[in-house]
TITOR-18586 format. One record per residue (C-alpha): residue number from 1; y, x, z. Coordinates in steps of 0.1 Angstrom, whole numbers, always signed. Example, Ala and Ser with C-alpha at 12.3 -4.5 7.8 and 13.67 -1.06 7.14 Angstrom:
BEGIN
<lumke 1 <-45 +123 +78>>
<lumke 2 <-11 +137 +71>>
//
This chain:
BEGIN
<lumke 1 <+692 +936 -650>>
<lumke 2 <+669 +967 -653>>
<lumke 3 <+662 +990 -625>>
<lumke 4 <+688 +1015 -636>>
<lumke 5 <+716 +989 -634>>
<lumke 6 <+716 +980 -597>>
<lumke 7 <+700 +982 -563>>
<lumke 8 <+666 +967 -554>>
<lumke 9 <+672 +930 -558>>
<lumke 10 <+645 +904 -551>>
<lumke 11 <+615 +911 -572>>
<lumke 12 <+631 +941 -588>>
<lumke 13 <+620 +978 -585>>
<lumke 14 <+642 +1001 -566>>
<lumke 15 <+633 +1037 -579>>
<lumke 16 <+664 +1053 -564>>
<lumke 17 <+662 +1037 -529>>
<lumke 18 <+696 +1019 -532>>
<lumke 19 <+683 +989 -512>>
<lumke 20 <+685 +1010 -481>>
<lumke 21 <+722 +1016 -487>>
<lumke 22 <+728 +979 -495>>
<lumke 23 <+710 +969 -462>>
<lumke 24 <+731 +993 -442>>
<lumke 25 <+764 +981 -457>>
<lumke 26 <+756 +945 -450>>
<lumke 27 <+751 +953 -413>>
<lumke 28 <+788 +963 -410>>
<lumke 29 <+812 +939 -393>>
<lumke 30 <+827 +914 -418>>
<lumke 31 <+804 +923 -447>>
<lumke 32 <+784 +893 -462>>
<lumke 33 <+767 +911 -491>>
<lumke 34 <+766 +943 -510>>
<lumke 35 <+753 +954 -544>>
<lumke 36 <+750 +991 -555>>
<lumke 37 <+750 +999 -592>>
<lumke 38 <+735 +1031 -604>>
<lumke 39 <+734 +1051 -636>>
<lumke 40 <+701 +1058 -654>>
<lumke 41 <+700 +1091 -636>>
<lumke 42 <+702 +1074 -602>>
<lumke 43 <+739 +1083 -594>>
<lumke 44 <+759 +1056 -577>>
<lumke 45 <+786 +1043 -602>>
<lumke 46 <+798 +1012 -583>>
<lumke 47 <+795 +995 -550>>
<lumke 48 <+805 +958 -548>>
<lumke 49 <+810 +943 -514>>
<lumke 50 <+818 +907 -503>>
<lumke 51 <+835 +903 -469>>
<lumke 52 <+850 +877 -447>>
<lumke 53 <+888 +874 -448>>
<lumke 54 <+908 +889 -419>>
<lumke 55 <+896 +925 -423>>
<lumke 56 <+917 +949 -444>>
<lumke 57 <+897 +960 -475>>
<lumke 58 <+908 +996 -468>>
<lumke 59 <+892 +994 -434>>
<lumke 60 <+860 +980 -449>>
<lumke 61 <+859 +1010 -473>>
<lumke 62 <+864 +1034 -444>>
<lumke 63 <+837 +1017 -424>>
<lumke 64 <+813 +1020 -453>>
<lumke 65 <+820 +1057 -458>>
<lumke 66 <+815 +1064 -421>>
<lumke 67 <+783 +1044 -418>>
<lumke 68 <+767 +1059 -448>>
<lumke 69 <+776 +1094 -436>>
<lumke 70 <+765 +1089 -400>>
<lumke 71 <+732 +1071 -406>>
<lumke 72 <+720 +1083 -440>>
<lumke 73 <+740 +1115 -446>>
<lumke 74 <+752 +1099 -479>>
<lumke 75 <+787 +1108 -492>>
<lumke 76 <+804 +1083 -515>>
<lumke 77 <+836 +1084 -534>>
<lumke 78 <+858 +1056 -519>>
<lumke 79 <+871 +1048 -554>>
<lumke 80 <+837 +1035 -564>>
<lumke 81 <+838 +1008 -537>>
<lumke 82 <+853 +974 -546>>
<lumke 83 <+859 +947 -520>>
<lumke 84 <+861 +910 -525>>
<lumke 85 <+869 +886 -497>>
<lumke 86 <+860 +849 -489>>
<lumke 87 <+866 +826 -460>>
<lumke 88 <+834 +806 -468>>
<lumke 89 <+806 +817 -445>>
<lumke 90 <+776 +795 -439>>
<lumke 91 <+764 +792 -403>>
<lumke 92 <+730 +807 -411>>
<lumke 93 <+746 +838 -427>>
<lumke 94 <+768 +843 -397>>
<lumke 95 <+739 +841 -373>>
<lumke 96 <+718 +865 -394>>
<lumke 97 <+748 +890 -396>>
<lumke 98 <+753 +888 -358>>
<lumke 99 <+716 +894 -351>>
<lumke 100 <+715 +924 -375>>
<lumke 101 <+746 +939 -360>>
<lumke 102 <+732 +935 -325>>
<lumke 103 <+701 +955 -335>>
<lumke 104 <+721 +982 -353>>
<lumke 105 <+744 +986 -323>>
<lumke 106 <+714 +997 -302>>
<lumke 107 <+702 +1024 -326>>
<lumke 108 <+733 +1040 -342>>
<lumke 109 <+760 +1062 -327>>
<lumke 110 <+793 +1044 -336>>
<lumke 111 <+826 +1062 -342>>
<lumke 112 <+851 +1041 -322>>
<lumke 113 <+884 +1060 -324>>
<lumke 114 <+902 +1093 -328>>
<lumke 115 <+936 +1102 -314>>
<lumke 116 <+956 +1134 -321>>
<lumke 117 <+989 +1139 -305>>
<lumke 118 <+1011 +1167 -291>>
<lumke 119 <+1001 +1180 -256>>
<lumke 120 <+1025 +1186 -228>>
<lumke 121 <+1024 +1223 -234>>
<lumke 122 <+1043 +1234 -265>>
<lumke 123 <+1024 +1243 -296>>
<lumke 124 <+993 +1225 -283>>
<lumke 125 <+976 +1192 -293>>
<lumke 126 <+954 +1168 -275>>
<lumke 127 <+924 +1154 -294>>
<lumke 128 <+907 +1123 -280>>
<lumke 129 <+874 +1110 -294>>
<lumke 130 <+855 +1078 -284>>
<lumke 131 <+819 +1071 -295>>
<lumke 132 <+795 +1044 -286>>
<lumke 133 <+757 +1042 -284>>
<lumke 134 <+742 +1008 -277>>
<lumke 135 <+761 +992 -248>>
<lumke 136 <+775 +1026 -236>>
<lumke 137 <+808 +1042 -246>>
<lumke 138 <+819 +1078 -240>>
<lumke 139 <+854 +1093 -244>>
<lumke 140 <+863 +1130 -244>>
<lumke 141 <+896 +1150 -247>>
<lumke 142 <+901 +1185 -259>>
<lumke 143 <+934 +1205 -259>>
<lumke 144 <+938 +1232 -285>>
<lumke 145 <+964 +1253 -303>>
<lumke 146 <+983 +1233 -329>>
<lumke 147 <+966 +1250 -359>>
<lumke 148 <+943 +1233 -385>>
<lumke 149 <+913 +1254 -375>>
<lumke 150 <+918 +1247 -338>>
<lumke 151 <+924 +1210 -343>>
<lumke 152 <+892 +1207 -362>>
<lumke 153 <+872 +1226 -336>>
<lumke 154 <+888 +1205 -308>>
<lumke 155 <+878 +1172 -325>>
<lumke 156 <+842 +1185 -331>>
<lumke 157 <+840 +1197 -294>>
<lumke 158 <+852 +1163 -281>>
<lumke 159 <+827 +1145 -303>>
<lumke 160 <+798 +1167 -291>>
<lumke 161 <+809 +1161 -255>>
<lumke 162 <+808 +1123 -261>>
<lumke 163 <+773 +1126 -275>>
<lumke 164 <+762 +1148 -245>>
<lumke 165 <+774 +1120 -222>>
<lumke 166 <+757 +1093 -242>>
<lumke 167 <+723 +1111 -241>>
<lumke 168 <+718 +1120 -204>>
<lumke 169 <+682 +1131 -210>>
<lumke 170 <+692 +1156 -236>>
<lumke 171 <+718 +1183 -240>>
<lumke 172 <+742 +1190 -269>>
<lumke 173 <+768 +1218 -272>>
<lumke 174 <+791 +1228 -300>>
<lumke 175 <+783 +1262 -315>>
<lumke 176 <+813 +1261 -338>>
<lumke 177 <+833 +1242 -365>>
<lumke 178 <+850 +1256 -395>>
<lumke 179 <+866 +1246 -428>>
<lumke 180 <+849 +1257 -460>>
<lumke 181 <+858 +1255 -497>>
<lumke 182 <+830 +1244 -521>>
<lumke 183 <+830 +1227 -555>>
<lumke 184 <+868 +1226 -556>>
<lumke 185 <+868 +1206 -523>>
<lumke 186 <+873 +1212 -486>>
<lumke 187 <+845 +1205 -461>>
<lumke 188 <+841 +1207 -424>>
<lumke 189 <+809 +1225 -414>>
<lumke 190 <+797 +1223 -378>>
<lumke 191 <+768 +1238 -358>>
<lumke 192 <+755 +1220 -327>>
<lumke 193 <+729 +1232 -302>>
<lumke 194 <+705 +1204 -293>>
<lumke 195 <+682 +1207 -263>>
<lumke 196 <+656 +1180 -257>>
<lumke 197 <+630 +1188 -230>>
<lumke 198 <+619 +1224 -238>>
<lumke 199 <+628 +1221 -275>>
<lumke 200 <+660 +1237 -287>>
<lumke 201 <+674 +1233 -322>>
<lumke 202 <+704 +1244 -342>>
<lumke 203 <+718 +1213 -359>>
<lumke 204 <+742 +1216 -388>>
<lumke 205 <+763 +1189 -405>>
<lumke 206 <+791 +1187 -431>>
<lumke 207 <+818 +1162 -441>>
<lumke 208 <+842 +1163 -470>>
<lumke 209 <+879 +1163 -460>>
<lumke 210 <+895 +1133 -476>>
<lumke 211 <+920 +1122 -449>>
<lumke 212 <+925 +1137 -415>>
<lumke 213 <+904 +1169 -411>>
<lumke 214 <+899 +1160 -374>>
<lumke 215 <+882 +1128 -385>>
<lumke 216 <+860 +1148 -409>>
<lumke 217 <+850 +1171 -379>>
<lumke 218 <+838 +1141 -359>>
<lumke 219 <+818 +1128 -389>>
<lumke 220 <+803 +1162 -394>>
<lumke 221 <+791 +1163 -358>>
<lumke 222 <+775 +1128 -364>>
<lumke 223 <+759 +1141 -396>>
<lumke 224 <+744 +1171 -378>>
<lumke 225 <+730 +1150 -349>>
<lumke 226 <+721 +1116 -363>>
<lumke 227 <+685 +1122 -370>>
<lumke 228 <+680 +1143 -339>>
<lumke 229 <+695 +1115 -317>>
<lumke 230 <+675 +1088 -334>>
<lumke 231 <+643 +1107 -328>>
<lumke 232 <+650 +1108 -290>>
<lumke 233 <+664 +1074 -283>>
//
């Protein structure tokens, strides 16, 4: 296999930096191995993943999308991800996976859950977001008018509030969230104010809307703040 046919295997060059993507995917729960195939131009054409049985392949694909977006700012078409499952896990592989997951858990903000449901007041919705950072979890609720724009902003605001709780030595506040059309697709664009010590920054992030727009709003906040958070942990 040449360098244009896959990620950086043992003893092989990795001109497109695909080994970083493979390493991140293998840290996800239930994933045993991953291989990224790229075109001669460096575009991802296929992602092959081997997982343990017991986790739905669709959930594995979602986890991969979320992790790549949150940590690397990398968007991938879910149709390019193929998942194979096995019940055969050698003890050393299981121990290595547990150790890697433990390290990752302490350096990455993890998207735990999102809930959107009608509020008690008519024409309103409640959006609840839960995030985790290391051993700490934070949950926030926002109530907004039941319109697409307001649901997206409520999800982004709840995610920002969670991050603000998880980072007590810094401050984060949502400037705004909006839906934009680009390249025949819809994206959520967010702007977040980050204040660490005396340094203030405007952080921006995007996420393509593929499923629930509220979910994309949370991922856009993580896209905006991931590097800023990592620099201050």
